[in-house]
C-alpha positions in Angstrom: 55.5 57.7 75.8 58.7 59.5 76.7 60.6 60.2 80.1 61.4 63.8 81.1 64.6 63.8 82.6 64.3 67.0 85.3 66.7 68.1 87.9 66.5 71.4 89.7 68.8 73.4 92.3 67.8 75.0 95.3 68.7 77.1 98.4 68.4 74.2 100.6 66.9 70.8 101.2 62.9 70.9 100.8 60.7 73.3 99.3 58.6 75.6 101.2 60.9 76.9 103.4 64.0 77.1 100.6 63.5 78.3 96.9 64.1 76.4 93.7 67.0 78.5 91.8 67.3 76.8 88.7 64.9 73.8 86.8 66.6 71.9 83.8 64.4 69.2 81.9 65.4 67.3 78.4 63.3 64.6 76.8 64.2 61.0 76.4 62.5 59.7 73.3 62.3 55.6 72.1 63.0 55.7 68.2 63.6 52.4 66.3 64.2 50.4 70.0 66.7 52.7 71.0 66.6 55.5 74.0 68.0 59.1 73.6 67.9 62.3 75.2 66.4 64.6 72.4 68.4 67.8 73.1 67.2 70.2 71.0 64.0 70.1 73.0 65.3 71.3 76.4 64.5 73.5 78.9 66.2 75.6 81.2 65.5 78.6 83.8 66.7 80.4 86.4 64.6 81.9 89.5 64.7 84.7 92.1 64.8 83.6 95.3 61.4 83.8 96.9 61.3 86.7 99.3 61.6 85.2 103.2 62.7 81.8 102.2 65.9 80.2 103.9 68.8 80.0 102.2 71.9 78.1 103.0 75.1 78.8 102.5 76.2 75.4 101.3 73.7 74.7 98.9 74.3 77.9 96.8 78.2 77.0 97.1 77.0 73.9 95.0 75.6 75.0 92.3 77.5 78.7 92.2 74.3 80.7 91.7 74.5 83.7 93.2 71.7 86.2 94.6 73.4 88.9 92.6 72.9 87.0 90.0 69.6 85.0 90.5 68.2 88.4 90.9 69.8 89.8 87.4 69.2 86.5 85.5 66.3 84.5 87.3 62.9 85.0 86.5 59.8 85.5 89.6 58.7 82.0 90.5 55.1 82.3 88.8 56.5 83.5 85.2 59.4 80.6 85.7 56.4 78.0 86.6 54.5 79.1 83.4 56.9 78.7 81.4 57.8 75.3 82.7 54.2 74.4 81.9 54.2 75.7 78.6 57.1 73.8 77.5 55.8 70.6 79.4 52.4 70.9 77.6 53.7 71.3 73.9 55.9 68.0 74.6 52.4 66.7 76.0 50.9 67.2 72.7 53.1 66.3 70.9 54.2 62.6 72.8 50.9 62.1 75.0 52.4 60.9 77.9 55.0 61.8 79.7 57.0 60.3 82.8 59.1 62.5 84.7 62.4 60.6 86.1 65.3 61.9 88.3 68.0 61.0 90.0 66.7 61.1 93.0 63.3 62.0 92.2 62.9 62.4 96.1 64.8 65.8 95.9 63.5 66.8 92.5 59.9 66.3 92.4 58.8 67.8 95.5 60.2 70.8 94.5 58.6 70.6 91.0 55.4 69.9 92.1 55.4 72.5 94.9 56.5 75.5 92.7 53.8 74.1 90.0 50.7 73.8 92.8 52.2 77.2 94.8 51.9 79.2 91.6 50.2 77.9 88.9 47.1 76.5 91.5 48.0 72.7 89.5 50.9 70.0 89.0 50.6 69.9 85.1 53.3 67.0 86.2 51.0 64.7 88.0 51.9 63.3 91.3 54.4 60.6 90.0 57.9 60.6 89.3 60.3 57.5 87.9 63.1 57.6 90.0 66.6 56.3 88.3 68.3 55.0 90.9 65.6 52.8 92.2 65.5 51.4 88.8 69.1 51.0 88.6 69.0 49.2 91.8 66.2 46.8 90.7 67.5 46.2 87.1 71.3 45.2 88.8 69.4 43.4 92.2 71.9 45.2 94.4 71.6 48.2 97.1 72.2 51.6 96.8 76.2 51.2 97.8 76.9 48.5 95.4 75.0 50.4 91.9 77.9 52.1 90.4 80.2 48.6 90.6 76.9 46.7 89.1 76.7 49.6 86.4 80.6 49.5 85.4 80.4 45.1 85.5 77.7 45.9 83.2 79.8 48.0 81.0 77.3 50.9 81.6 79.8 54.1 82.2 78.1 57.4 83.8 77.9 59.9 81.4 80.7 63.1 81.6 79.3 66.0 82.6 81.5 69.4 81.9 78.9 71.4 84.2 78.0 69.5 87.5 75.1 71.5 89.4 74.3 73.2 86.4 70.1 72.2 86.3 70.2 71.5 82.5 73.3 69.6 82.3 72.3 67.5 85.2 69.2 66.5 83.1 71.1 65.7 80.5 73.7 63.7 82.5 71.0 61.4 84.0 69.1 61.2 80.9 71.9 59.9 79.1 72.3 57.3 82.2 68.4 56.4 82.4 68.9 55.9 78.2 71.8 53.6 78.7 69.9 51.8 81.5 66.7 51.3 79.4 68.7 49.9 76.3 70.5 47.6 78.5 67.1 46.3 80.1 65.9 46.2 76.3 68.8 44.1 74.8 70.9 42.8 77.8 74.7 43.9 77.8 76.1 45.9 75.1 79.0 44.3 73.3 82.5 44.6 74.2 
């Protein structure tokens, strides 16, 4: 079993009315009892805005992918989702069981699921997703407001991200954090 850290950027808060503008994904592998990010098998794709879909200026300012940039560099949704499905199925062929993971899954999973269902007629990821912050709160027995402090006290430092709100950079960052959480859960606090 592997985890697939997925992050998306969008033109607004939910699919259907707004557009998915980029998707990034990276697998997390367990080898010799240690979880790590498999950078070699990452995925990144930009998409054109859906015709007639709403665009929130504030959302576009966050990820800085302009309409002009997406028109020039993005794929139409059916082709982009076909590429994502091909990527996912190649991973599944090698690893059999894949659990999609995100921070928070309540934003990323609906976008990926809606786009797959709408443009492929199926959702190869299935209907479940692993919510990284919920796992961390359970691991440290704390609420969302206490989570960063609890992780810091446990010696888990949030990974750096040189390109925030780039879907691949965010997928890598949250994947590295999930690896740290899984490794902590497996072996206890890291040595100091």
